N, C-alpha and C positions, 0 to 999 in steps of 0.2 A: 078759578085756579089760581095756585102761586106758583111762581116762576123761580126755582132754585138754581143758581149758578154753580157749577163746578168748575174749579179754575186751577190751573197747576202750571209748573213751568221747572225746567232742569238747565244745566249747564250744557256748554258746547258739546254736541255729540255727534260726530259724522255718521249717517246711516245711508245705505244704496236705497233705490226705489224697491228692490226686492225685499231688504230687511224691513222698510217700514211697512210694505203689504204684508208681510208675515206677521208683524206686531199689530197691525191693525186687524187682521183675522182672528188673531188670538185675543184680542180686546173684545170684539164683536161677539165670538163664541163664548166669552165669560160672562158678559152681560146678562142680567136676569132676563129669563124669557116672559113676554107679556103677551097676553092672549090678544090676537087681532092685529097685532104690530108687525110690520114688515120694515127691514132696512131699505132705503133708497137713497140714491146718490143724484145731484143735479146734473143734467145732460148737457144745458147750455145751447138749448135750440128752442125754436118757436118762439112764444111770447115771452117777453121779459118780466112779466108779472110773477111775483113769488107765490101768489095762491092758483097759478096754474098748474094742476096737477101734471099736465102733460110734459112738465119739465123735468121729471123725476123718473128714473128707472129704477126698479128693484135688483138686489144684487144678494147673491148667496156669501154668507160670511165665511164660508170654507172655501171658497173660490178664491185663491191667493192670485193666481192669474189674472182673474178678471179685476180683481181689488187693485192691483198694480196699475191696470189700465185706466181705471178710474181716477186713481190718484194723480196719474200722468195728466190726465185732461184737466183736473181741478189746478193742479201747479201752474199750468201752462196759462191760466185765466189769471193768474197773479200778475198786476203791473209792476215794472221795475224791479224784477227779482234780480237783485245784485249778488246773491250768495246762493251757492248750493242747497237744497232743502225741499222737503216736500209738504204739501199741502191735502191732509185728509180730510173730506168734508162729506159727513154721513148724516142722515136724519133717520129718526123713528117715525113710520107713517102709520096712522091708525084712521083709516076712512078717509075723510077731508081734512084731517087735523095732522099736525106734527108734534106730537108730545114731547119729543126731544130734539136739539138739533146739536151737532158736534163738531167741532174744528181742532184737528191737531196739527200743529206745525212740527216737523220732526226732521232729523238729519241735517239740523245747521251746525257748521262748525264755528258759528258765532252764537251769543246768548240769545236766541231767538225763539227756543224750543218751548213750545206751551200747549196746554189743552184748554179750550174754552167751549163748556157744554152747557146747555140751558134744559132743565127737566121741569116739565109742569106736572105739578101734584095737587090732588083735591085738597088733602088736609093735611099740613105739615106737622101737626101736633100727634099723629099716631103712630104707634110702634111699627107698624106694618109699612108707613110711608119712611120712617128713619132708617129700617132695614132695606129699603130699596135704593134710598141714596147712599147708604154704605156698601151696598153691592156693587153700585156704579163705580164708586170711587175704588174699590176692591179692583175691578177689571182695570181701571186705567193705572193704578199702580203696578199690576203685575205684567202688563204690556209694555209700559214706558219708562217704569223706574224714575219718577220724577222726583226732584229735589222736596218737593212741598205740592200739596195738593189740597183744597179747601171746598167746602159745602157751604153755602150762605146766599147772601142777597147782595146787588149792588148798593143798596143804601145802607147796609151795615158796614160794607168795605169802606164807604165815604166816612161814616161816622167814627170809625176807629181811628181815622187820621193816616190811611196808608198812603204811601208815597212811591212813585215808580221805583221799580227795581226791588222793593221789598216783598218779602212774604206775606199774602193776605191771611188774614185769620177768619175762619168761618165759625158755624156752629161746630163743625167738625173739621179738624185739620190734621193731615199727616205731614209730619216734618221728618224728612230723611236724617240719618246720622251724619251725612256730608254737610248738614246745616249747623252752624255753630249755635247752641242751646243751653242756656243755663238752667238746669232742672231744679237748683234748689230755689228759684222764684216761684216755681208754681208746685212745689212738694207739698202734698196734703192739702192743697187749695182747689186743685182740679181733677176730674176724671181723665186719667191717662191709660193708655194700653200699649204696651211694648211690643214690638214686631222684631223680625229677624234684621232688619237693617233700619229701623226708625221707628217714631212712635206715633199714635194717633191721641190729639187733644181735643177732648169735647167739652163744650161750653154748657152752662144751665140754660134752660129755656128751650126753644124750637129752632128749628131750622130757618125759620123766616123770623123770629125775635129771640137770637140769643144774648147773654149776658155782656154787655159793652164793658163792664168792670173787669169781667174775668178776659176778655179780649185784651185788654190793657196789660194785664199780667202776664201774657202770652207774648205780647209784643216787648214787655221788658226783658222777658227770657230770651228773646230772638235779639236783643240789645239795641232797640229802637228806642 
């Protein structure tokens, strides 16, 4: 299996626990349904081993009240919490495996809001897998309205010369209109799709091995 990261971020935006729980429910419901998968959260009891399935409890994606309770528990586990905000920590569970892990830091009045997800896929070259990745991205964007969101690998992130605080460019990258972007740099050179509030930029290649040369073009358009 290949692990594809889906990472994004956005500007300071205060949100209450109830608002974060509502957005979380909307995100989970919008996720593509996968047979045999169940959403669970860590319950922080019993064994400290991450492979101990007793540490995880299932949750109904439509139960906003219970989601708020689980988010409050996850947030309370964060050490040295110095500013308001919430930690959303959910997993897709299939038997003894976790095909997806998901952390969302939301509700911060400081620039700490972000999505960090990891999705296991069998074959990143297939159309079906690529549609699955994009469906997850669409659910994140609809729920959190990030400034940017990308799907790729950590190795590709390093190869492109990414620095802290910059937009990460992936195989598929959503860039909000709130982010400065020079369209003339990539005009006619890359596959782009416009949306109501931003653009998707897709590189040649696969989610695991996209074009590094094209990624550098996108970085240039971002003025890096």
